[in-house]
N, CA, C and O atoms as a Tinker XYZ file with bonds, in Angstrom:
   248  protein
     1  N     -4.581000  -11.394000  -10.203000    73     2
     2  CA    -3.561000  -10.300000   -9.661000    64     1     3
     3  C     -2.149000  -10.999000   -8.686000    63     2     4     5
     4  O     -2.307000  -11.759000   -7.730000    81     3
     5  N     -1.089000  -10.622000   -9.098000    73     3     6
     6  CA     0.148000  -11.055000   -8.322000    64     5     7
     7  C      0.555000   -9.732000   -7.455000    63     6     8     9
     8  O      0.989000   -8.699000   -7.965000    81     7
     9  N      0.383000   -9.899000   -6.319000    73     7    10
    10  CA     0.386000   -8.674000   -5.399000    64     9    11
    11  C      2.120000   -8.853000   -5.087000    63    10    12    13
    12  O      2.526000   -7.709000   -4.883000    81    11
    13  N      3.088000   -9.672000   -4.993000    73    11    14
    14  CA     4.237000   -9.751000   -5.160000    64    13    15
    15  C      4.765000   -8.914000   -6.373000    63    14    16    17
    16  O      5.544000   -7.975000   -6.212000    81    15
    17  N      4.289000   -9.314000   -7.611000    73    15    18
    18  CA     4.849000   -8.716000   -8.880000    64    17    19
    19  C      4.384000   -7.531000   -8.591000    63    18    20    21
    20  O      5.351000   -6.770000   -8.579000    81    19
    21  N      3.418000   -6.964000   -8.349000    73    19    22
    22  CA     3.212000   -5.158000   -8.027000    64    21    23
    23  C      3.967000   -4.714000   -7.024000    63    22    24    25
    24  O      4.472000   -3.623000   -7.290000    81    23
    25  N      4.267000   -5.175000   -5.874000    73    23    26
    26  CA     5.067000   -4.645000   -4.969000    64    25    27
    27  C      6.478000   -4.703000   -5.651000    63    26    28    29
    28  O      6.988000   -3.599000   -5.463000    81    27
    29  N      7.196000   -5.378000   -6.247000    73    27    30
    30  CA     8.405000   -5.573000   -6.553000    64    29    31
    31  C      8.771000   -4.286000   -7.833000    63    30    32    33
    32  O      9.880000   -4.184000   -8.357000    81    31
    33  N      7.695000   -3.473000   -8.128000    73    31    34
    34  CA     7.516000   -2.948000   -9.578000    64    33    35
    35  C      8.633000   -1.623000   -8.587000    63    34    36    37
    36  O      8.318000   -1.236000   -7.461000    81    35
    37  N      9.987000   -1.102000   -9.389000    73    35    38
    38  CA    10.518000    0.155000   -9.332000    64    37    39
    39  C     10.045000    1.510000   -9.942000    63    38    40    41
    40  O     10.138000    1.779000  -11.139000    81    39
    41  N      9.504000    2.368000   -8.944000    73    39    42
    42  CA     8.701000    3.418000   -9.386000    64    41    43
    43  C      9.723000    4.675000   -9.698000    63    42    44    45
    44  O      9.285000    5.772000  -10.043000    81    43
    45  N     10.649000    4.497000   -9.596000    73    43    46
    46  CA    12.172000    5.246000   -9.781000    64    45    47
    47  C     11.390000    6.636000   -9.141000    63    46    48    49
    48  O     10.535000    6.463000   -8.273000    81    47
    49  N     11.693000    7.900000   -9.569000    73    47    50
    50  CA    11.337000    9.164000   -8.955000    64    49    51
    51  C     10.023000    9.393000   -8.255000    63    50    52    53
    52  O      9.856000   10.157000   -7.304000    81    51
    53  N      8.907000    8.475000   -8.962000    73    51    54
    54  CA     7.571000    8.425000   -8.797000    64    53    55
    55  C      7.459000    7.782000   -7.317000    63    54    56    57
    56  O      8.048000    6.795000   -6.876000    81    55
    57  N      6.561000    8.604000   -6.706000    73    55    58
    58  CA     6.398000    8.223000   -5.020000    64    57    59
    59  C      5.067000    8.951000   -4.342000    63    58    60    61
    60  O      4.383000    9.822000   -4.878000    81    59
    61  N      4.888000    8.400000   -3.096000    73    59    62
    62  CA     3.614000    8.929000   -3.073000    64    61    63
    63  C      3.897000    9.017000   -1.332000    63    62    64    65
    64  O      4.115000    8.014000   -0.653000    81    63
    65  N      3.848000   10.280000   -0.837000    73    63    66
    66  CA     3.922000   10.557000    0.712000    64    65    67
    67  C      2.960000   10.235000    1.484000    63    66    68    69
    68  O      1.800000   10.304000    1.079000    81    67
    69  N      3.263000    9.827000    2.729000    73    67    70
    70  CA     2.123000    9.902000    3.775000    64    69    71
    71  C      1.238000   11.044000    3.745000    63    70    72    73
    72  O      0.024000   10.970000    3.938000    81    71
    73  N      1.918000   12.160000    3.483000    73    71    74
    74  CA     1.014000   13.639000    3.534000    64    73    75
    75  C      0.122000   13.591000    2.488000    63    74    76    77
    76  O     -1.040000   13.966000    2.645000    81    75
    77  N      0.630000   13.072000    1.189000    73    75    78
    78  CA    -0.239000   13.192000   -0.093000    64    77    79
    79  C     -1.773000   11.982000    0.511000    63    78    80    81
    80  O     -2.968000   12.072000    0.230000    81    79
    81  N     -1.129000   11.079000    1.286000    73    79    82
    82  CA    -2.087000    9.766000    1.233000    64    81    83
    83  C     -3.163000   10.696000    2.345000    63    82    84    85
    84  O     -4.360000   10.655000    2.060000    81    83
    85  N     -2.904000   11.209000    3.119000    73    83    86
    86  CA    -3.696000   11.924000    4.201000    64    85    87
    87  C     -4.636000   12.975000    3.414000    63    86    88    89
    88  O     -5.864000   13.025000    3.487000    81    87
    89  N     -3.950000   13.647000    2.793000    73    87    90
    90  CA    -4.795000   14.378000    2.126000    64    89    91
    91  C     -5.736000   14.091000    0.695000    63    90    92    93
    92  O     -6.491000   14.890000    0.141000    81    91
    93  N     -5.420000   12.673000    0.301000    73    91    94
    94  CA    -6.613000   12.196000   -0.713000    64    93    95
    95  C     -7.687000   11.748000    0.349000    63    94    96    97
    96  O     -8.905000   11.824000    0.188000    81    95
    97  N     -7.072000   11.297000    1.395000    73    95    98
    98  CA    -8.537000   10.655000    2.438000    64    97    99
    99  C     -9.252000   11.896000    2.874000    63    98   100   101
   100  O    -10.482000   11.945000    2.897000    81    99
   101  N     -8.386000   13.029000    3.266000    73    99   102
   102  CA    -9.447000   13.828000    3.832000    64   101   103
   103  C    -10.443000   14.464000    2.572000    63   102   104   105
   104  O    -11.614000   14.792000    2.759000    81   103
   105  N     -9.880000   14.544000    1.535000    73   103   106
   106  CA   -10.577000   15.310000    0.317000    64   105   107
   107  C    -11.533000   14.241000    0.065000    63   106   108   109
   108  O    -12.586000   14.696000   -0.381000    81   107
   109  N    -11.525000   12.772000    0.217000    73   107   110
   110  CA   -12.672000   12.007000   -0.097000    64   109   111
   111  C    -13.259000   11.534000    1.102000    63   110   112   113
   112  O    -13.856000   10.458000    1.123000    81   111
   113  N    -13.135000   12.265000    2.117000    73   111   114
   114  CA   -14.135000   12.169000    3.677000    64   113   115
   115  C    -14.016000   10.413000    3.789000    63   114   116   117
   116  O    -14.864000    9.530000    3.913000    81   115
   117  N    -12.408000   10.412000    3.668000    73   115   118
   118  CA   -11.846000    9.149000    4.368000    64   117   119
   119  C    -12.690000    8.098000    3.680000    63   118   120   121
   120  O    -13.291000    7.338000    4.439000    81   119
   121  N    -12.843000    7.918000    2.387000    73   119   122
   122  CA   -13.622000    6.918000    1.562000    64   121   123
   123  C    -12.290000    6.498000    0.666000    63   122   124   125
   124  O    -11.928000    7.183000   -0.290000    81   123
   125  N    -11.512000    5.131000    1.145000    73   123   126
   126  CA   -10.013000    4.472000    1.053000    64   125   127
   127  C    -10.200000    4.091000   -0.245000    63   126   128   129
   128  O     -9.056000    4.030000   -0.693000    81   127
   129  N    -11.283000    3.678000   -1.478000    73   127   130
   130  CA   -11.227000    3.698000   -2.280000    64   129   131
   131  C    -11.157000    4.559000   -3.594000    63   130   132   133
   132  O    -10.516000    4.325000   -4.618000    81   131
   133  N    -12.035000    5.682000   -3.279000    73   131   134
   134  CA   -11.866000    6.801000   -4.011000    64   133   135
   135  C    -10.138000    7.517000   -3.696000    63   134   136   137
   136  O     -9.324000    8.056000   -4.445000    81   135
   137  N    -10.132000    7.236000   -2.441000    73   135   138
   138  CA    -8.499000    8.045000   -2.547000    64   137   139
   139  C     -7.743000    6.937000   -3.325000    63   138   140   141
   140  O     -7.101000    7.533000   -4.190000    81   139
   141  N     -7.564000    5.883000   -3.403000    73   139   142
   142  CA    -6.902000    5.060000   -4.332000    64   141   143
   143  C     -6.978000    5.242000   -5.536000    63   142   144   145
   144  O     -5.976000    5.205000   -6.250000    81   143
   145  N     -8.353000    5.509000   -6.060000    73   143   146
   146  CA    -8.703000    5.822000   -7.534000    64   145   147
   147  C     -7.731000    7.072000   -8.101000    63   146   148   149
   148  O     -7.195000    7.303000   -9.184000    81   147
   149  N     -7.779000    7.688000   -6.933000    73   147   150
   150  CA    -7.420000    9.256000   -7.510000    64   149   151
   151  C     -5.704000    9.093000   -7.127000    63   150   152   153
   152  O     -4.862000    9.782000   -7.703000    81   151
   153  N     -5.349000    8.069000   -6.064000    73   151   154
   154  CA    -3.663000    8.352000   -6.439000    64   153   155
   155  C     -3.541000    7.582000   -7.376000    63   154   156   157
   156  O     -2.329000    7.561000   -7.588000    81   155
   157  N     -4.311000    6.553000   -8.486000    73   155   158
   158  CA    -4.249000    5.673000   -9.166000    64   157   159
   159  C     -3.666000    6.598000  -10.290000    63   158   160   161
   160  O     -2.568000    6.556000  -10.845000    81   159
   161  N     -5.003000    7.663000  -10.503000    73   159   162
   162  CA    -5.238000    8.524000  -11.600000    64   161   163
   163  C     -4.140000    9.395000  -11.897000    63   162   164   165
   164  O     -3.722000    9.681000  -13.019000    81   163
   165  N     -3.613000    9.883000  -10.532000    73   163   166
   166  CA    -2.698000   11.064000  -10.706000    64   165   167
   167  C     -1.150000   10.171000  -10.844000    63   166   168   169
   168  O     -0.278000   10.780000  -11.464000    81   167
   169  N     -0.887000    9.187000  -10.463000    73   167   170
   170  CA     0.329000    8.745000  -11.043000    64   169   171
   171  C      0.461000    8.164000  -12.236000    63   170   172   173
   172  O      1.615000    7.909000  -12.581000    81   171
   173  N     -0.803000    7.761000  -13.283000    73   171   174
   174  CA    -1.191000    7.349000  -14.431000    64   173   175
   175  C     -0.686000    8.871000  -15.211000    63   174   176   177
   176  O      0.236000    8.969000  -16.021000    81   175
   177  N     -1.255000    9.592000  -14.890000    73   175   178
   178  CA    -1.306000   11.094000  -15.229000    64   177   179
   179  C      0.441000   11.588000  -15.474000    63   178   180   181
   180  O      0.973000   12.163000  -16.423000    81   179
   181  N      0.856000   11.210000  -14.512000    73   179   182
   182  CA     2.614000   11.749000  -14.319000    64   181   183
   183  C      3.011000   10.774000  -15.055000    63   182   184   185
   184  O      3.653000   11.293000  -15.969000    81   183
   185  N      2.994000    9.453000  -15.206000    73   183   186
   186  CA     3.566000    8.915000  -16.080000    64   185   187
   187  C      3.408000    9.255000  -17.628000    63   186   188   189
   188  O      4.467000    9.360000  -18.246000    81   187
   189  N      2.427000    9.407000  -18.213000    73   187   190
   190  CA     1.907000   10.249000  -19.132000    64   189   191
   191  C      2.614000   10.962000  -19.448000    63   190   192   193
   192  O      3.522000   10.758000  -20.253000    81   191
   193  N      2.286000   12.298000  -18.706000    73   191   194
   194  CA     3.344000   13.602000  -18.949000    64   193   195
   195  C      5.113000   13.024000  -19.136000    63   194   196   197
   196  O      5.868000   13.456000  -20.007000    81   195
   197  N      5.418000   12.168000  -18.288000    73   195   198
   198  CA     6.906000   11.591000  -18.278000    64   197   199
   199  C      7.179000   11.410000  -19.820000    63   198   200   201
   200  O      8.055000   12.007000  -20.446000    81   199
   201  N      6.172000   10.366000  -20.401000    73   199   202
   202  CA     6.260000    9.852000  -21.207000    64   201   203
   203  C      6.535000   10.266000  -22.783000    63   202   204   205
   204  O      7.168000    9.781000  -23.722000    81   203
   205  N      5.627000   11.549000  -22.532000    73   203   206
   206  CA     5.378000   12.828000  -23.597000    64   205   207
   207  C      6.608000   13.420000  -23.763000    63   206   208   209
   208  O      7.193000   13.523000  -24.841000    81   207
   209  N      7.050000   13.859000  -22.556000    73   207   210
   210  CA     8.284000   14.640000  -22.559000    64   209   211
   211  C      9.557000   13.539000  -22.709000    63   210   212   213
   212  O     10.568000   14.012000  -23.228000    81   211
   213  N      9.605000   12.286000  -22.356000    73   211   214
   214  CA    10.453000   11.437000  -23.248000    64   213   215
   215  C     10.625000   11.694000  -24.756000    63   214   216   217
   216  O     11.656000   11.995000  -25.358000    81   215
   217  N      9.440000   11.516000  -25.203000    73   215   218
   218  CA     9.336000   11.392000  -26.691000    64   217   219
   219  C      9.703000   12.688000  -27.311000    63   218   220   221
   220  O     10.451000   12.641000  -28.287000    81   219
   221  N      9.340000   13.691000  -26.941000    73   219   222
   222  CA     9.531000   14.966000  -27.345000    64   221   223
   223  C     11.362000   15.205000  -27.222000    63   222   224   225
   224  O     11.995000   15.744000  -28.130000    81   223
   225  N     11.986000   14.711000  -25.982000    73   223   226
   226  CA    13.310000   14.726000  -26.099000    64   225   227
   227  C     14.036000   14.141000  -27.046000    63   226   228   229
   228  O     14.946000   14.703000  -27.654000    81   227
   229  N     13.636000   12.889000  -27.230000    73   227   230
   230  CA    14.133000   11.987000  -28.198000    64   229   231
   231  C     13.593000   12.392000  -29.548000    63   230   232   233
   232  O     14.162000   11.854000  -30.497000    81   231
   233  N     12.841000   13.033000  -29.765000    73   231   234
   234  CA    12.452000   13.851000  -31.429000    64   233   235
   235  C     13.530000   14.647000  -31.654000    63   234   236   237
   236  O     14.191000   14.701000  -32.691000    81   235
   237  N     13.746000   15.499000  -30.272000    73   235   238
   238  CA    14.710000   16.518000  -30.853000    64   237   239
   239  C     16.348000   16.387000  -31.022000    63   238   240   241
   240  O     17.159000   17.046000  -31.673000    81   239
   241  N     16.473000   15.267000  -30.164000    73   239   242
   242  CA    18.005000   14.453000  -30.521000    64   241   243
   243  C     18.066000   13.838000  -31.739000    63   242   244   245
   244  O     19.183000   13.618000  -32.207000    81   243
   245  N     16.991000   13.484000  -32.405000    73   243   246
   246  CA    17.184000   12.689000  -33.699000    64   245   247
   247  C     16.814000   13.201000  -34.549000    63   246   248
   248  O     16.898000   12.687000  -35.665000    81   247
């Protein structure tokens, strides 16, 4: 795994705020691994929805 490559990824409008991180930690009883997993899953889910919307918009235009 290349940390520099991961850190350089431009996420555009997708971001996580410190309040979100605290909420995730609180909801997982300060289990950092579970909080990270939930954050990853949430980001993945948002990405999937964005891609689906992009494909739908492209199909309507085309």
